[in-house]
C-alpha positions in Angstrom: 59.8 31.1 39.9 57.3 33.2 38.7 56.5 35.9 42.3 54.4 39.2 42.3 54.4 40.5 45.2 52.0 44.2 45.7 53.0 47.0 48.4 51.2 49.9 48.8 47.8 49.9 50.0 46.8 51.3 53.1 43.9 53.9 55.7 43.7 56.5 53.6 40.6 59.2 53.4 37.7 59.5 50.8 39.2 62.2 48.3 42.7 60.5 49.3 45.4 58.9 47.1 47.1 55.7 47.2 50.1 54.4 44.4 50.1 50.6 44.4 53.0 48.6 43.6 53.2 45.1 41.5 57.2 43.6 41.7 58.3 41.1 39.8 60.3 38.6 40.3 61.5 35.8 38.2 60.5 37.0 35.0 60.0 40.5 32.5 56.6 42.2 33.0 57.0 43.5 30.3 56.5 40.4 28.1 52.7 40.2 30.2 49.5 41.3 30.2 48.8 42.7 33.4 45.8 43.0 35.8 44.4 45.0 39.2 41.3 43.5 40.4 40.5 43.9 43.7 38.2 42.1 46.3 35.4 43.4 48.7 34.0 41.4 51.7 31.1 39.1 50.4 31.8 40.5 47.0 33.7 38.4 44.0 36.7 39.3 42.8 36.7 42.4 39.6 39.0 43.5 37.1 39.7 47.2 37.9 42.6 47.8 35.4 44.5 46.2 32.5 46.8 47.0 30.4 48.2 45.2 27.1 52.2 43.0 26.8 51.9 45.0 22.9 51.1 47.9 22.5 50.1 49.3 25.9 47.0 49.4 25.2 44.8 49.5 28.8 41.3 49.5 30.5 39.5 50.4 33.6 36.4 49.2 34.9 33.7 52.5 34.4 33.4 52.6 38.7 37.7 53.9 38.8 37.6 55.8 35.1 39.1 59.4 35.7 40.3 58.4 39.4 42.9 55.4 38.9 45.8 55.0 36.0 48.0 52.3 35.6 51.7 52.3 34.4 54.1 50.1 33.7 58.0 50.9 34.3 60.0 48.2 32.4 64.0 49.2 33.6 62.2 48.6 37.0 60.3 45.4 36.0 57.7 47.3 37.9 53.4 47.9 37.4 52.1 51.0 39.3 48.5 51.9 39.6 48.0 55.1 41.1 44.2 55.6 42.7 43.3 59.3 43.6 40.0 60.5 45.0 39.4 57.6 46.6 35.9 56.6 47.7 34.7 54.3 50.4 33.4 51.8 47.9 37.2 51.5 46.4 37.7 49.7 49.5 39.1 46.2 49.1 41.9 44.0 48.9 44.3 44.9 45.7 46.1 42.5 43.9 47.3 42.5 40.5 47.8 39.0 38.2 50.3 38.6 34.9 49.4 36.6 32.5 50.9 35.9 28.4 47.8 37.0 26.9 47.1 37.9 23.5 43.0 39.4 24.0 41.8 42.7 24.1 42.3 44.5 27.6 38.7 44.7 28.0 38.2 40.6 28.1 40.9 40.6 30.3 39.4 42.4 32.8 36.4 40.4 32.4 37.8 36.7 33.3 40.0 36.8 35.9 40.2 32.2 35.8 42.6 34.2 32.2 45.5 34.8 34.5 47.8 32.3 36.3 50.6 34.5 38.1 49.1 36.5 41.2 50.0 38.5 44.2 49.7 37.9 47.9 47.2 40.9 47.6 47.7 44.2 49.7 44.6 45.8 51.8 43.3 49.5 50.4 40.3 51.1 53.2 39.1 54.1 52.3 37.4 55.5 55.9 37.4 58.8 57.7 
């Protein structure tokens, strides 16, 4: 059974950092495109960052570019989202998602419906 489990969320002050982890079980993550998405209260789920299954190309939403970094650790079957210089507007539930996609990373992050496997989400709250 394919499962994704996120961890690493929490409460952090503005300007702080968190590293989110996405663990895969039942399948090998490096065979899949991975996306990090977030959903704030009253807002639609949006793509934050995506990484391809093939060449490791990455995409970042403009709102997080230069502050967030997506990476893989294939040996551990993990994908990470390093979040620096966090802002209150980054507050949301963060989800990782996986699917066997062969489209551009930008298109992946714009298309939540293309991802078939999702984690349960982890809450990130940025507040003083």
